[in-house]
C-alpha positions as CSV (number, residue, x, y, z in Angstrom):
1,M,1.8,-9.5,-14.4
2,I,1.2,-6.0,-14.1
3,G,0.9,-4.0,-10.9
4,N,0.1,-0.3,-10.0
5,L,0.9,0.4,-6.5
6,E,-0.7,4.1,-5.0
7,N,-0.8,5.3,-1.6
8,V,1.8,3.1,-0.5
9,A,2.1,3.3,3.8
10,I,5.7,3.0,4.8
11,C,5.7,0.5,7.2
12,P,7.3,-2.8,8.3
13,E,4.6,-5.0,6.4
14,I,5.2,-3.3,2.9
15,A,8.8,-3.5,3.3
16,E,8.3,-7.3,3.9
17,Y,6.2,-8.3,1.0
18,P,9.2,-7.6,-1.8
19,E,11.0,-9.7,0.4
20,R,8.6,-12.4,0.3
21,I,7.2,-12.7,-3.1
22,K,10.4,-13.5,-4.7
23,A,10.5,-16.7,-3.2
24,T,7.0,-17.0,-4.0
25,M,7.6,-16.8,-7.6
26,A,10.9,-19.1,-7.9
27,P,8.9,-22.6,-8.6
28,Y,6.9,-21.0,-11.4
29,G,9.9,-19.6,-13.0
30,G,8.7,-15.5,-12.1
31,R,11.1,-13.1,-12.1
32,F,10.7,-9.2,-11.4
33,L,10.7,-7.5,-14.8
34,V,10.0,-4.1,-13.4
35,H,9.8,-3.2,-9.9
36,G,9.1,0.6,-9.2
37,G,11.7,1.9,-11.5
38,R,12.0,5.4,-12.9
39,L,8.5,6.0,-14.7
40,V,8.4,8.8,-17.3
41,V,4.8,9.5,-18.8
42,H,4.6,10.7,-22.6
43,E,0.8,10.5,-22.6
44,G,-1.8,10.9,-20.3
45,T,-1.5,10.7,-16.3
46,W,-0.2,8.2,-14.2
47,N,-0.2,7.9,-10.4
48,G,1.5,5.2,-8.6
49,G,4.8,2.8,-9.3
50,I,4.3,0.2,-11.9
51,V,5.9,-3.6,-11.3
52,I,6.2,-6.4,-14.2
53,L,6.8,-9.9,-13.3
54,E,7.3,-12.3,-16.0
55,I,6.0,-15.9,-15.8
56,P,6.6,-17.9,-18.7
57,D,3.6,-19.8,-19.0
58,P,0.0,-18.3,-18.5
59,T,-1.1,-21.4,-16.8
60,R,1.8,-21.2,-14.1
61,A,1.1,-17.7,-13.9
62,Q,-2.7,-18.4,-12.2
63,E,-1.4,-21.3,-10.4
64,W,1.1,-18.8,-8.9
65,Y,-1.0,-16.2,-8.0
66,E,-3.4,-18.4,-6.5
67,S,-1.0,-20.5,-4.3
68,P,-1.0,-20.6,-0.8
69,D,2.5,-19.2,-0.4
70,C,1.4,-15.9,-2.7
71,Q,-2.1,-15.6,-1.0
72,A,-0.7,-15.7,2.3
73,I,1.5,-12.6,1.6
74,L,-0.9,-10.6,-0.2
75,P,-2.4,-8.6,2.7
76,L,0.9,-7.2,3.4
77,R,0.5,-5.2,0.1
78,T,-3.1,-4.9,-0.3
79,E,-3.6,-3.8,3.4
80,H,-0.9,-0.9,3.2
81,S,-1.4,0.4,-0.6
82,T,-4.2,1.0,-3.0
83,S,-2.9,-1.7,-6.0
84,M,-4.1,-3.1,-8.9
85,A,-2.7,-6.3,-9.9
86,A,-3.6,-8.3,-13.6
87,L,-2.2,-11.4,-15.1
88,V,-1.7,-10.6,-18.9
89,E,-0.9,-12.9,-21.8
90,G,2.3,-12.0,-23.3
91,V,3.6,-12.5,-27.0
92,P,5.9,-14.9,-28.7
93,D,9.4,-13.8,-29.9
94,S,7.9,-14.0,-33.5
95,Y,5.1,-11.5,-32.9
96,R,4.4,-8.8,-35.5
97,A,1.7,-6.3,-34.6
98,S,1.2,-5.5,-38.1
99,D,0.0,-9.3,-38.7
100,E,-2.2,-9.1,-35.6
101,I,-3.7,-5.7,-36.2
102,R,-5.1,-7.6,-39.9
103,Q,-7.2,-9.9,-37.5
104,P,-9.7,-8.1,-36.0
105,F,-9.5,-5.3,-38.5
106,P,-8.9,-6.5,-41.9
107,L,-8.0,-3.6,-43.8
108,H,-7.6,-5.1,-47.0
109,N,-11.2,-6.8,-47.3
110,A,-12.9,-4.2,-45.7
111,P,-16.3,-3.0,-47.5
112,A,-16.2,0.2,-49.2
113,G,-18.0,3.0,-47.5
114,P,-20.7,5.4,-48.8
115,T,-19.4,8.0,-51.5
116,N,-20.5,11.3,-51.5
């Protein structure tokens, strides 16, 4: 899961959220990979802080997000920040981007374009 937090109101409720979220992820094998660390933008613009969570299985990740424990604490974040959160399926260790690009864009079988 990736998240982007902007306009965070510093208050007791927002401080409580990271204290409680870790416990909600534990039964699903979840952990923080990134939690508001230093962000160096090389292209474009970026506002806010980034959070990346890892839950090894996409089904378990969805179950975690929909769980009563996770849903119970969401207002601690959503009512005190502008945020975006998205579940994103990762890639296996054997992943090669060069192999994947050939699937939607078969370069070696592309029809020849018009010649002028």
